[in-house]
Wavefront OBJ file of the C-alpha trace (Angstrom):
o trace
v -87.851 23.082 158.197
v -88.325 20.833 155.265
v -84.867 20.229 152.941
v -85.521 21.534 149.572
v -88.804 23.545 150.281
v -87.951 25.218 146.873
v -85.013 25.605 144.444
v -86.018 29.374 143.626
v -86.124 31.599 146.896
v -88.455 34.760 146.773
v -85.441 36.778 147.811
v -84.261 36.481 144.902
v -85.858 36.125 141.343
v -85.041 33.222 138.625
v -82.503 33.868 136.372
v -83.993 36.074 133.461
v -82.702 38.273 130.599
v -80.836 41.379 131.782
v -82.160 44.290 129.464
v -78.954 46.408 130.454
v -76.195 44.569 129.518
v -75.374 43.927 125.952
v -74.656 40.044 125.009
v -70.483 40.276 124.218
v -70.205 38.847 120.441
v -66.557 37.428 120.869
v -65.563 34.426 122.533
v -61.561 33.839 123.284
v -62.368 29.998 123.957
v -61.782 27.209 123.524
v -58.671 28.478 125.758
v -56.029 28.196 125.026
v -57.065 27.796 121.299
v -53.572 27.619 119.669
v -52.855 24.847 122.125
v -56.091 22.725 121.272
v -55.765 23.281 117.725
v -52.333 22.026 117.691
v -53.225 19.071 119.604
v -56.148 18.504 117.177
v -53.700 18.702 114.014
v -51.377 16.094 115.898
v -53.100 13.717 117.008
v -55.493 12.921 114.279
v -53.549 13.943 111.098
v -50.624 11.843 112.521
v -52.467 8.374 112.995
v -52.024 7.197 109.316
v -48.169 8.158 109.951
v -48.211 6.193 112.613
v -49.706 3.506 111.833
v -47.470 0.774 110.445
v -45.575 1.344 113.659
v -49.144 1.134 115.748
v -50.052 -2.158 114.105
v -46.796 -4.049 115.549
v -46.971 -2.649 118.691
v -46.624 -4.899 121.518
v -50.114 -6.358 123.271
v -48.696 -5.900 126.678
v -50.901 -2.196 126.508
v -53.491 -1.447 128.884
v -56.482 -3.079 128.332
v -58.532 -0.983 127.181
v -55.714 0.517 124.413
v -55.192 -3.356 123.808
v -58.900 -3.968 122.959
v -58.898 -1.133 120.529
v -55.887 -2.248 118.634
v -57.136 -5.331 118.305
v -60.438 -3.700 116.381
v -58.013 -2.536 114.148
v -55.850 -5.154 113.049
v -58.981 -6.894 112.485
v -60.844 -3.782 110.462
v -57.059 -3.961 108.570
v -57.143 -7.783 107.713
v -60.817 -7.196 106.241
v -60.016 -4.340 103.846
v -56.201 -4.182 103.878
v -56.089 -2.214 100.835
v -57.970 0.237 101.589
v -57.050 0.707 105.629
v -54.961 3.210 105.243
v -57.045 5.463 102.878
v -60.134 5.046 105.376
v -57.658 6.109 108.489
v -56.728 9.466 106.299
v -60.137 10.293 105.879
v -61.150 9.673 108.927
v -58.503 11.517 110.495
v -59.228 14.638 108.486
v -63.059 14.402 109.323
v -62.621 14.226 113.089
v -60.617 17.790 112.517
v -63.075 19.198 110.586
v -65.357 18.483 113.185
v -63.327 19.750 115.864
v -62.778 22.922 113.863
v -66.639 23.344 113.169
v -67.847 22.630 117.009
v -65.361 25.121 117.938
v -66.462 27.826 115.376
v -70.110 26.847 116.005
v -69.431 27.548 119.617
v -67.776 30.852 119.360
v -70.829 32.164 117.038
v -73.787 30.936 119.671
v -76.255 33.487 120.689
v -76.264 31.865 124.365
v -74.805 33.799 126.945
v -75.288 33.927 130.869
v -77.682 36.206 131.390
v -78.980 36.430 135.014
v -80.035 39.153 138.029
v -76.705 39.194 140.026
v -77.231 39.152 143.926
v -76.398 42.202 145.466
v -73.235 43.193 146.314
v -73.576 43.841 150.407
v -69.626 44.668 150.860
v -66.231 45.419 148.732
v -62.563 45.815 149.187
v -60.398 46.650 146.285
v -62.210 44.105 143.429
v -63.546 41.375 145.975
v -67.405 41.830 146.521
v -69.506 39.545 148.744
v -73.040 39.141 147.248
v -76.086 38.166 148.812
v -78.591 35.350 147.672
v -81.059 35.787 150.282
v -81.443 39.680 151.393
v -85.096 39.154 152.483
v -83.722 37.246 155.438
v -81.291 38.973 156.998
v -81.335 36.959 160.225
v -81.201 33.426 158.527
v -77.994 31.186 159.300
v -75.271 32.339 157.027
v -73.512 30.070 154.412
v -70.327 31.514 153.471
v -69.192 30.086 150.255
v -65.441 30.637 149.093
v -64.980 29.576 145.322
v -61.754 29.331 143.694
v -59.747 32.131 143.092
v -58.781 30.708 139.443
v -61.876 30.529 138.108
v -65.263 32.699 138.838
v -68.243 32.319 140.631
v -70.360 32.120 138.261
v -70.208 27.978 138.253
v -72.679 28.233 141.826
v -75.180 30.290 139.528
v -75.400 29.349 136.208
v -78.691 30.224 134.298
v -80.122 26.728 134.069
v -81.987 25.326 136.331
v -81.378 24.409 139.349
v -78.633 26.856 140.589
v -76.721 25.715 143.352
v -76.724 29.063 145.514
v -80.343 29.876 145.042
v -81.458 26.350 145.848
v -79.119 26.540 148.971
v -80.980 30.194 149.611
v -84.326 27.876 149.444
v -82.983 26.011 152.437
v -83.898 29.230 154.704
v -80.118 30.094 155.508
v -78.496 33.095 153.799
v -75.761 32.593 151.195
v -72.912 34.653 150.722
v -70.780 34.282 148.170
v -66.866 35.576 148.114
v -66.636 37.658 143.795
v -62.927 37.568 143.883
v -62.855 38.692 140.379
v -59.507 39.741 138.742
v -56.983 41.199 141.163
v -56.819 45.079 141.309
v -54.115 47.174 142.469
v -54.447 46.363 145.877
v -54.691 42.346 145.462
v -51.516 42.584 143.089
v -49.198 41.750 145.957
v -51.153 39.681 147.534
v -50.102 35.735 148.961
v -53.079 33.230 149.985
v -52.222 34.445 153.175
v -53.388 38.168 152.688
v -56.487 37.002 150.495
v -57.124 35.073 153.928
v -56.596 37.850 156.489
v -57.269 41.415 154.454
v -59.962 39.468 152.527
v -61.795 36.607 154.148
v -61.337 38.042 158.090
v -62.406 41.393 157.164
v -65.377 39.227 155.651
v -65.941 37.373 158.956
v -65.770 40.367 160.820
v -68.290 42.507 158.739
v -71.171 39.152 158.929
v -70.652 38.842 162.476
v -71.261 43.084 163.043
v -74.283 42.404 161.964
v -75.209 39.455 163.951
v -73.262 37.860 166.347
v -73.406 34.147 165.496
v -71.856 31.480 164.250
v -70.939 31.166 160.619
v -70.794 27.984 158.390
v -68.279 27.983 155.503
v -68.428 26.494 152.682
v -65.300 26.076 149.964
v -65.396 24.673 146.636
v -61.943 23.490 144.989
v -59.031 25.786 146.011
v -61.642 27.855 147.853
v -61.588 24.854 149.950
v -58.319 25.462 151.134
v -59.004 28.841 152.233
v -61.947 27.796 154.112
v -60.047 25.163 156.354
v -57.363 28.335 156.941
v -60.024 30.446 157.804
v -61.228 27.739 160.381
v -58.117 27.332 161.783
v -57.134 30.943 162.190
v -60.961 31.475 163.428
v -62.729 28.623 165.094
v -64.906 30.334 167.182
v -66.358 31.625 164.543
v -67.059 29.076 162.462
v -70.205 26.669 162.841
v -69.393 24.094 160.639
v -66.852 23.358 157.520
v -67.611 22.170 154.300
v -65.124 21.233 152.032
v -66.234 20.545 148.472
v -63.599 18.957 146.084
v -60.811 20.210 147.910
v -57.028 19.097 147.358
v -54.874 18.160 150.116
v -52.264 15.679 149.231
v -50.601 17.652 145.820
v -48.470 14.319 145.298
v -51.469 11.819 144.634
v -51.817 9.731 142.990
v -48.764 11.125 140.743
v -45.982 12.953 142.542
v -44.526 13.523 138.914
v -47.233 16.268 138.309
v -46.011 18.152 141.090
v -42.471 18.069 139.848
v -43.742 19.438 136.055
v -45.686 22.010 138.193
v -43.045 23.418 140.207
v -40.779 23.149 137.282
v -42.986 25.300 135.433
v -43.212 28.233 138.134
v -39.560 28.217 137.791
v -40.170 28.723 133.766
v -42.396 31.008 134.654
v -40.551 33.342 136.719
v -39.473 36.147 134.110
v -43.155 36.414 133.437
v -44.296 36.720 136.941
v -41.703 39.376 137.927
v -42.394 41.323 134.740
v -46.378 41.074 134.565
v -46.970 40.073 138.513
v -49.876 38.053 137.469
v -49.871 34.401 135.623
v -51.842 34.706 132.812
v -55.518 33.093 132.221
v -53.880 31.031 129.188
v -51.049 29.568 131.223
v -53.482 28.290 133.967
v -55.614 26.565 130.987
v -52.871 24.996 129.445
v -52.003 23.303 133.387
v -55.577 21.767 133.077
v -55.144 20.812 129.243
v -52.384 18.590 130.481
v -54.043 16.480 133.183
v -56.635 15.714 130.156
v -54.995 16.424 126.545
v -57.816 15.043 124.631
v -60.902 16.568 126.679
v -61.243 19.520 124.635
v -61.131 17.657 121.394
v -63.840 15.116 122.441
v -65.758 17.841 123.886
v -65.931 20.422 120.392
v -66.165 17.338 117.969
v -68.947 16.274 119.884
v -70.586 19.535 120.079
v -70.417 20.002 116.230
v -73.531 17.324 116.232
v -75.379 18.617 118.375
v -78.802 20.481 118.169
v -77.763 24.192 118.595
v -81.326 25.249 119.762
v -81.545 22.275 122.313
v -80.896 22.729 125.989
v -77.818 20.262 125.917
v -75.791 23.021 123.855
v -77.160 25.930 125.727
v -75.687 24.253 128.761
v -72.711 23.396 126.809
v -71.432 26.873 126.159
v -72.329 28.434 129.329
v -70.413 25.777 131.340
v -67.570 26.680 128.352
v -67.998 30.346 128.817
v -67.602 29.912 132.493
v -64.234 27.301 131.677
v -62.734 30.102 129.407
v -63.728 33.482 131.488
v -61.118 32.644 133.974
v -59.063 34.731 136.150
v -54.899 35.180 136.760
v -53.424 34.830 139.787
v -50.517 37.318 141.495
v -47.280 36.446 141.542
v -46.730 35.077 144.838
v -50.268 33.072 144.786
v -48.815 31.371 141.434
v -45.781 30.352 143.318
v -47.678 29.061 146.127
v -49.783 26.633 144.477
v -46.961 25.832 141.721
v -43.823 25.310 144.191
v -45.156 25.046 147.472
v -49.080 23.307 146.999
v -47.932 20.985 143.822
v -43.675 21.035 144.191
v -43.218 20.666 147.717
v -46.595 19.374 148.916
v -46.179 21.599 151.952
v -50.081 20.892 152.913
v -49.974 17.614 153.633
v -46.762 17.680 155.140
v -47.476 20.219 157.644
v -45.641 22.916 156.257
v -48.066 25.467 154.670
v -48.775 28.206 157.420
v -50.933 31.551 156.906
v -50.610 34.489 159.180
v -47.653 32.317 160.361
v -50.139 29.700 161.617
v -49.495 25.792 160.424
v -52.916 24.843 159.053
v -53.476 21.293 159.995
v -56.348 19.602 159.881
v -56.659 17.706 163.396
v -57.119 20.927 164.987
v -59.890 21.633 163.478
v -62.896 20.360 165.874
v -65.794 22.002 164.688
v -68.215 19.505 162.440
v -66.835 19.325 159.212
v -68.324 18.153 155.531
v -65.943 16.786 152.542
v -67.376 15.814 149.594
v -65.034 13.945 147.316
v -66.203 13.374 143.756
v -65.768 9.821 142.547
v -65.196 11.042 138.578
v -63.043 14.357 139.604
v -60.153 14.533 136.919
v -59.420 18.535 138.361
v -58.686 16.952 141.958
v -58.264 13.223 142.239
v -60.183 11.367 145.203
v -56.764 10.195 146.210
v -55.976 14.077 146.879
v -58.719 14.936 148.348
v -59.446 12.314 150.932
v -56.955 12.243 153.578
v -58.542 15.567 154.836
v -61.910 13.287 155.442
v -59.551 11.384 157.518
v -57.523 14.176 159.464
v -60.921 16.351 160.042
v -62.215 14.702 163.337
v -65.684 15.679 162.807
v -65.953 14.966 159.815
v -68.647 13.355 157.233
v -67.457 11.915 153.931
v -69.884 12.109 151.066
v -68.500 10.241 147.807
v -70.840 11.254 144.623
v -70.189 9.671 141.330
v -69.754 12.772 139.434
v -66.722 15.037 138.063
v -65.389 18.365 139.394
v -67.335 20.413 137.330
v -70.486 18.151 137.419
v -71.040 18.401 141.254
v -72.576 21.825 140.512
v -73.728 21.779 136.554
v -75.122 18.572 135.952
v -78.162 16.580 135.758
v -77.279 14.309 138.875
v -75.593 17.523 140.794
v -79.221 17.940 142.831
v -79.256 14.393 143.934
v -76.058 13.611 144.298
v -74.238 16.510 145.466
v -76.918 19.239 146.790
v -79.590 17.606 148.502
v -76.955 15.395 150.835
v -75.384 18.678 151.894
v -78.567 20.057 152.342
v -79.726 17.331 154.777
v -76.238 17.614 156.939
v -76.807 21.426 156.997
v -79.991 20.979 158.424
v -78.491 18.701 161.281
v -76.057 21.472 161.899
v -77.754 24.494 161.959
l 1 2 3 4 5 6 7 8 9 10 11 12 13 14 15 16 17 18 19 20 21 22 23 24 25 26 27 28 29 30 31 32 33 34 35 36 37 38 39 40 41 42 43 44 45 46 47 48 49 50 51 52 53 54 55 56 57 58 59 60 61 62 63 64 65 66 67 68 69 70 71 72 73 74 75 76 77 78 79 80 81 82 83 84 85 86 87 88 89 90 91 92 93 94 95 96 97 98 99 100 101 102 103 104 105 106 107 108 109 110 111 112 113 114 115 116 117 118 119 120 121 122 123 124 125 126 127 128 129 130 131 132 133 134 135 136 137 138 139 140 141 142 143 144 145 146 147 148 149 150 151 152 153 154 155 156 157 158 159 160 161 162 163 164 165 166 167 168 169 170 171 172 173 174 175 176 177 178 179 180 181 182 183 184 185 186 187 188 189 190 191 192 193 194 195 196 197 198 199 200 201 202 203 204 205 206 207 208 209 210 211 212 213 214 215 216 217 218 219 220 221 222 223 224 225 226 227 228 229 230 231 232 233 234 235 236 237 238 239 240 241 242 243 244 245 246 247 248 249 250 251 252 253 254 255 256 257 258 259 260 261 262 263 264 265 266 267 268 269 270 271 272 273 274 275 276 277 278 279 280 281 282 283 284 285 286 287 288 289 290 291 292 293 294 295 296 297 298 299 300 301 302 303 304 305 306 307 308 309 310 311 312 313 314 315 316 317 318 319 320 321 322 323 324 325 326 327 328 329 330 331 332 333 334 335 336 337 338 339 340 341 342 343 344 345 346 347 348 349 350 351 352 353 354 355 356 357 358 359 360 361 362 363 364 365 366 367 368 369 370 371 372 373 374 375 376 377 378 379 380 381 382 383 384 385 386 387 388 389 390 391 392 393 394 395 396 397 398 399 400 401 402 403 404 405 406 407 408 409 410 411 412 413 414 415 416 417 418 419 420 421 422 423 424 425
């Protein structure tokens, strides 16, 4: 079989309009909108106030900041009397462009409209979708996304789609669609998600065809995949971990302390609702890159809204803003256990009574560590490539989201994985 036979396999048609689905006309994002608005209103309008102190600041800053400060000082010398007025006008202009970008995003007509892959298994609110139903005997790749964001990033409707491209390799991608926790999942911790959802899915797949399964986990889903491989090694032929964290105290342990403190502060909410709300989760990501939303939506304000670039921006933002809340037990384990106590790297994380130790997972493994990842820093993910005994490391120069939704994803991330998978069927 030749790798990359075609991008869109015959069993599933390429994404197209769904006449049975009316488009949603209201967008809540970018979430949490009050936080992003407050950041914009605090950062840019405050520049004229901060400048008198900033211009006299020490030059012992990081090189990039020092260079920018030097340019500002040079400009001020050229037009000292007008500089502060110009600074105030620029601050107001940037704030207006950001707000304009947000409003244009909220009213943009484009929506993700695809023919969804059929559901072949369900328990509670968890679904299993088949991306190659016409080849039931093809090798199975079980794809496990994060609990926090929906699996849609793996199948956005601008070409190419990772799942549809994967199906084009003559394998059968089955993706877990976690959806929002329902009554059955409300008390689930991470161990329950593995034993009550992923393990039955494995039994279901093997009940139809008794052969080992390839397992792929993306982001947080990689830790679920790792746990599954530790619990059921004889049923898994290969393990792929894409942008999967392991050492949560690298490169900065203080982030773990902050997340653990947040877990304590959120305890009343967790006890009252049983969930960690999406806006709180999005706030955590915003703290990692506080200026990211301001930059993105300011740039979007200047885009041609009919362009493919604008459509890609809108669909990605829709995915980012359509997150899923975490159950209280999962939230506690993530914030306090993973980030706070670093249970994974300390070999104190257990699932179904078993300590998850990558050193004991001897199946062929493929570890993707994106070099530009800001959500799962390379320092956090890299230890898995060193701990897994039979790991192949791939370090594409992409970001966390870019590895699944960028112009370079196919060449830099997917194709190398497809070649590796072909060798391990």
